[in-house]
Backbone bond lengths (Angstrom), bond angles and torsions (degrees), N, CA, C in turn:
res aa  C-N    CA-C-N  psi(-1)  N-CA   C-N-CA  omega(-1)  CA-C   N-CA-C  phi
1 M - - - 1.454 - - 1.571 104.46 -
2 P 1.270 116.78 117.72 1.483 120.59 178.22 1.496 111.85 -68.49
3 D 1.348 118.19 142.78 1.405 123.98 -176.43 1.544 106.38 -65.28
4 G 1.337 116.06 131.55 1.456 121.66 177.88 1.519 113.90 92.94
5 E 1.325 118.28 -19.90 1.455 122.02 178.64 1.570 107.43 -85.99
6 L 1.288 115.41 116.00 1.522 121.93 178.18 1.496 110.96 -73.73
7 M 1.337 111.74 131.22 1.485 117.30 173.90 1.507 107.37 -120.20
8 K 1.341 115.15 137.51 1.476 120.48 178.69 1.505 108.91 -72.37
9 I 1.353 114.08 137.92 1.459 120.90 175.88 1.543 106.06 -92.02
10 N 1.315 115.31 108.75 1.454 121.62 -178.98 1.508 115.43 -78.66
11 N 1.335 116.20 -31.59 1.449 119.34 -174.73 1.567 107.39 -143.25
12 I 1.329 115.70 92.67 1.444 122.19 -178.50 1.517 110.52 -61.11
13 K 1.281 119.12 -40.89 1.482 121.88 -177.29 1.544 107.50 -66.92
14 G 1.271 118.08 -40.82 1.489 120.50 178.84 1.517 114.60 -65.04
15 I 1.341 114.91 -43.52 1.473 120.13 178.84 1.561 108.87 -68.33
16 S 1.311 116.57 -34.45 1.474 119.88 179.46 1.500 109.32 -62.98
17 K 1.316 119.03 -44.09 1.442 121.62 178.17 1.548 111.93 -64.89
18 H 1.293 115.03 -39.81 1.443 120.12 179.87 1.558 110.92 -65.27
19 I 1.295 116.12 -41.15 1.490 120.70 178.90 1.509 107.43 -66.10
20 G 1.309 121.10 -42.93 1.442 125.42 178.86 1.529 110.85 -58.14
21 K 1.346 114.89 -44.54 1.458 118.11 -178.28 1.526 110.03 -69.26
22 D 1.359 118.90 -40.15 1.432 119.54 177.28 1.502 114.21 -61.97
23 I 1.289 114.82 -40.18 1.489 120.62 179.96 1.559 111.14 -69.54
24 A 1.355 116.49 -41.71 1.425 121.32 175.65 1.520 109.54 -55.78
25 S 1.317 115.79 -47.33 1.496 120.43 -178.88 1.518 108.07 -64.43
26 E 1.276 120.67 -46.20 1.480 123.64 -177.62 1.482 111.52 -64.23
27 M 1.343 118.40 -37.49 1.501 120.81 -178.57 1.488 111.84 -93.50
28 M 1.386 116.94 6.54 1.438 122.29 178.65 1.538 112.60 56.80
29 I 1.332 116.25 46.39 1.433 123.30 176.90 1.528 106.70 -108.76
30 P 1.293 119.53 126.31 1.491 119.11 177.18 1.519 110.59 -57.72
31 I 1.295 115.64 135.61 1.505 120.90 -170.81 1.550 110.57 -57.61
32 K 1.347 117.71 -32.98 1.439 120.50 179.72 1.514 111.90 -70.12
33 E 1.324 119.00 -21.68 1.431 123.37 178.23 1.522 113.55 -87.50
34 M 1.314 116.32 -13.25 1.489 118.80 -173.82 1.518 111.12 -63.87
35 K 1.339 118.35 -27.94 1.492 119.56 178.26 1.543 112.68 -61.31
36 Y 1.351 117.53 -19.39 1.446 118.95 179.05 1.524 112.15 -81.92
37 F 1.341 116.08 -10.97 1.423 121.06 -179.88 1.561 111.40 -107.08
38 I 1.296 117.05 -46.59 1.482 121.54 179.93 1.556 107.29 -157.81
39 K 1.326 114.22 146.56 1.420 118.73 -179.67 1.555 110.49 -112.60
40 P 1.313 118.01 158.43 1.499 118.25 -179.07 1.479 113.21 -55.36
41 K 1.324 119.82 -33.02 1.470 122.50 -179.93 1.575 108.85 -62.92
42 E 1.309 116.20 -39.11 1.465 120.00 179.96 1.536 108.94 -73.13
43 I 1.275 120.18 -34.55 1.499 123.42 176.88 1.492 107.56 -68.87
44 S 1.345 117.89 -36.45 1.511 120.25 175.97 1.514 111.50 -61.82
45 S 1.332 116.47 -39.53 1.481 120.28 178.16 1.548 109.55 -64.40
46 I 1.316 117.96 -38.77 1.462 120.72 179.95 1.536 108.02 -68.70
47 I 1.320 118.56 -39.78 1.464 120.09 177.25 1.520 110.14 -60.39
48 K 1.301 116.62 -47.57 1.490 119.46 179.20 1.550 113.68 -63.51
49 Q 1.357 116.61 -32.12 1.423 121.25 178.29 1.519 111.61 -66.85
50 Y 1.344 119.48 -42.35 1.420 123.50 -176.37 1.570 116.57 -88.14
51 S 1.345 112.59 -24.62 1.504 117.77 -176.63 1.503 113.14 -71.87
52 I 1.254 115.75 166.07 1.445 122.03 174.17 1.535 109.16 -96.44
53 K 1.321 116.90 126.31 1.457 121.74 -176.66 1.533 109.75 -101.41
54 K 1.301 114.97 124.64 1.470 119.68 176.76 1.555 106.98 -135.37
55 N 1.285 117.10 123.10 1.466 120.53 175.76 1.514 112.23 53.71
56 D 1.327 116.82 46.82 1.478 123.74 -178.59 1.533 112.71 58.62
57 E 1.326 120.20 24.82 1.436 125.00 172.24 1.494 108.84 -122.85
58 Y 1.316 115.54 149.54 1.485 119.74 -179.55 1.541 111.04 -109.62
59 Y 1.341 114.60 141.27 1.423 124.33 -179.71 1.548 111.80 -129.76
60 M 1.292 114.65 149.80 1.429 119.47 174.98 1.544 110.69 -147.04
61 D 1.355 111.62 161.26 1.509 118.28 174.01 1.531 105.08 -123.06
62 A 1.311 115.21 -175.97 1.475 120.75 -179.36 1.501 113.30 -58.78
63 T 1.315 118.84 -36.76 1.439 122.62 -177.84 1.547 109.50 -69.82
64 I 1.343 115.94 -41.41 1.473 119.45 177.96 1.496 109.44 -64.66
65 L 1.345 116.98 -43.20 1.467 122.11 -179.44 1.499 111.38 -59.24
66 S 1.362 115.95 -40.92 1.434 122.25 -179.89 1.556 110.56 -66.29
67 K 1.329 116.79 -37.01 1.470 121.27 178.01 1.549 110.06 -67.47
68 I 1.304 115.60 -39.32 1.459 119.15 179.59 1.551 109.90 -65.73
69 F 1.368 117.46 -43.93 1.401 118.36 177.29 1.599 111.99 -60.97
70 T 1.328 114.65 -41.64 1.464 117.50 179.97 1.530 110.85 -65.20
71 E 1.325 118.99 -39.83 1.439 121.39 178.54 1.530 112.90 -65.13
72 V 1.325 118.24 -41.70 1.441 121.61 175.60 1.509 111.30 -63.42
73 K 1.324 118.17 -46.58 1.463 119.74 179.40 1.527 111.72 -62.85
74 N 1.323 117.90 -36.08 1.471 120.28 177.40 1.515 109.89 -68.06
75 W 1.326 118.21 -36.94 1.520 121.33 176.87 1.517 107.58 -59.61
76 V 1.347 117.01 -51.62 1.463 121.56 -176.30 1.501 109.54 -61.79
77 L 1.348 119.53 -43.87 1.452 123.25 -179.12 1.572 107.47 -63.28
78 G 1.256 119.34 -43.08 1.447 121.14 175.45 1.471 115.20 -55.14
79 I 1.319 115.73 -43.33 1.473 120.93 177.85 1.510 109.55 -64.57
80 Q 1.323 118.02 -44.62 1.442 123.16 179.85 1.555 109.04 -60.47
81 L 1.300 119.50 -45.92 1.433 122.69 177.94 1.508 112.98 -60.92
82 A 1.360 115.06 -43.68 1.482 119.70 179.35 1.530 109.04 -62.53
83 Q 1.326 118.15 -41.78 1.466 120.07 177.82 1.517 111.04 -62.65
84 M 1.311 117.57 -44.64 1.471 119.37 177.13 1.505 112.82 -59.26
85 A 1.317 115.76 -40.77 1.451 120.24 179.87 1.594 110.55 -67.45
86 S 1.300 114.64 -39.39 1.461 117.00 178.91 1.489 114.39 -67.45
87 E 1.412 115.49 -27.49 1.432 121.38 173.92 1.483 115.10 -82.86
88 G 1.357 117.52 -2.61 1.401 122.43 179.33 1.511 114.57 79.41
89 K 1.304 117.28 16.02 1.469 121.39 -178.10 1.539 111.99 -82.66
90 I 1.314 115.79 -25.75 1.458 120.27 176.55 1.533 108.87 -136.06
91 D 1.309 116.03 162.19 1.505 121.10 176.88 1.526 109.18 -99.81
92 T 1.249 117.00 153.61 1.431 122.56 173.74 1.526 112.15 -127.26
93 I 1.319 117.76 139.37 1.488 122.33 172.78 1.523 107.94 -137.42
94 W 1.291 115.01 154.10 1.452 122.19 177.72 1.488 107.83 -95.13
95 D 1.340 117.08 124.76 1.431 122.66 176.49 1.448 112.27 -95.10
96 E 1.337 118.80 102.08 1.488 124.12 -178.79 1.502 112.62 -55.90
97 E 1.345 117.93 -43.17 1.419 121.70 -175.66 1.503 112.54 -65.25
98 Q 1.370 116.20 -45.68 1.455 118.62 177.41 1.522 115.63 -86.86
99 N 1.385 115.04 -8.50 1.424 122.34 178.98 1.592 110.69 56.92
100 C 1.316 114.40 50.74 1.454 119.28 178.14 1.590 110.34 -156.73
101 M 1.308 112.75 163.86 1.454 118.74 177.94 1.549 108.97 -84.29
102 I 1.300 113.92 136.20 1.474 122.35 178.70 1.505 108.02 -110.97
103 F 1.361 117.83 131.82 1.424 123.51 178.13 1.543 107.52 -107.15
104 K 1.332 115.27 132.67 1.431 120.90 -178.35 1.513 110.46 -130.97
105 S 1.345 116.36 143.95 1.449 119.63 176.41 1.522 108.86 -70.47
106 K 1.305 116.83 154.82 1.466 120.69 178.45 1.527 112.58 -83.43
């Protein structure tokens, strides 16, 4: 998909599953475990959030697709960090200045 060229999303559910499988593979997460991190319905919401909507149809280009992948990977990473914190493997602190959670190794 050339950057800037909008492509119509014909099947949001299908592309959501495909993105989930690609990210599971990239992050070395068994596909059956991916549902504990993010579900296709949540990926569909991210697709709709970032895509361009025209006449009740959704469109994306390479830049939008890249943003979707980044957002889904960040979601999964956030879940992984939260699990590690709940298991006591890492420490968490709130940074008032940056207004975000900071994760630190013990």
